Structure formats: C-alpha cells, structure tokens
N, C-alpha and C positions, 0 to 999 in steps of 0.2 A: 902697135899696128898688128893687124892680123892678116896673114896670107893663107891661101889655100893652094896646095899642089894637087893637080888632077892627073890621074892615069886612068883613062876610060877605054872601055871596049877591048880589053886585052883578051886575046883568044888563046885557049890552051886545049890540048888533048890530054885528058886525065882519066883516072880510074876511081873516082869518088862515087860512093853510093852504098846503100844497104844491101842491095841484091848482088849475089855472087856473080851473076852475068855482067853487071856493071864493072866489077873489079877485074874481070877477065877481058872483056871486049873494049871497055873504056868508052869515052864519049867526048863531045865538044862542050866546052865551058866558056863563058864570057865573064870577065871580072872588071869592075870599076872601083876605084878608091879615091876618096877626097881626104886630104890631110890638112887640117888647120894648125898653123903654128904662129907663135908670137915673135916679133922682132922689133927692137927699139931703134934700129938703124936703117939707113938706106942700104939696100942690098946691092953690093958691088962684087962680092966674091962668093964662090961656091960654099965656103964654110959658114956663110950667113944664112943659108937656106937649107932645105931638105933635098938631098940629092935623089932625083927620081930614078936614076940608074940603080942606086942601092936599093930603093924601094922595090923596083921591078925584080931585082935579084932575090929579095926576100919572098916575094909573091911566087916567083917561078919555082923556088925550092919547095915551097909548101904544095904547089900544084902537082909536083912529081910524087909526093907521098900520099897514097890512097887514104882517104878518111871517109868513114861511113856517113857522117852527118855534115852537111854544108855549114850548119850553125857552128859546129866545133872548128871547122876549117877557118871560117871567118874570124872567130875569136882568136885563134892561134896566130893568124896573119896580123891582126890588129895589135896584139901584144908584142910581137916581134918588131913591127914597125915602130911602135911607141918606144921600145927600148933603144932605138937608134938615136933619139934626140930628146932631151928634157923639155924643149920648147914646144913640143907637140901637145896641143890642147884637145883636139877632136879628131876622130877617125870615123869615116863612113865607108863601109865596104858593101858592094852588091855582087853576089855570085849567082849566075844563071846557068842552069843545066839546059843546054839547047835542045836536046832530043831525049826527054825522059822516057823510061820504059813503061809507058802507060798505054794500054790498048786503045786505039782509035783517038789518041790525043794529038792535037795539032797546036803547038805552041811551045812555051818554055816555062820552067819552074825555077824558083830561086829563093834566096834569102838576102836580107839586108841586115847588117849589124852596124850599130852606131854606138860610139862610146866617147864620153868626155873624161878627160884626165885632169 
C-alpha cells in the first residue's frame, strides 16, 4: 500500500536568495511537501507512518539557514526527510518566494523538486 503525507502552504519568514538585500531584509516563503511511503499493514500507531511533526521540524530548521538557491534548499530538505524513514519512496517539494525582488513584478516565483528513491 502507498500512502502520502501532505504538509501544504507552510509559511515562513526567511533570508534565502542570491541578492545581498534578500539575506538582510528577508522575505515571505511558502512551502508544500508530499511524501509517499509504503506500508504493508493497516496503520494504527505513529510508528507505522511518517510523523508530520518531525517533517515540519526538518523543514523549519532548513528555512532558518539562508541558502542562495531555492533549488539547493529543496534538495537539502528532501534528503533529510528521506533519511527519516527507509519506507519513503517519493518526495515532492514546492517552495515559493512570495515577493521576489523584481521591479514591477506582481506574483510569486518558486521551484519544485521531485525525487524517487
């Protein structure tokens, strides 16, 4: 059986970006992650699933450490989440920068990282 754990629309203030201004003033980010894992049993206990509290703690830790490239940040988060449990088969992460420093830009930018294990 395959299950998916979802943590969607997590909001963070962080200092990710290539421009010095971004690392000083910071900005708003939104992150969503889907984690597919296998289980052969009916899930009745926390040990049989992926603990989304632990996943959130991993994400929060990485969001606190400035990273110039969102692509690198997504890869780092995915690798650490995968290290939590060998049953994880797929991770899909989306990170959006809500107000990028682009003149006259109205919208958001971001990256999606998908990996199968």
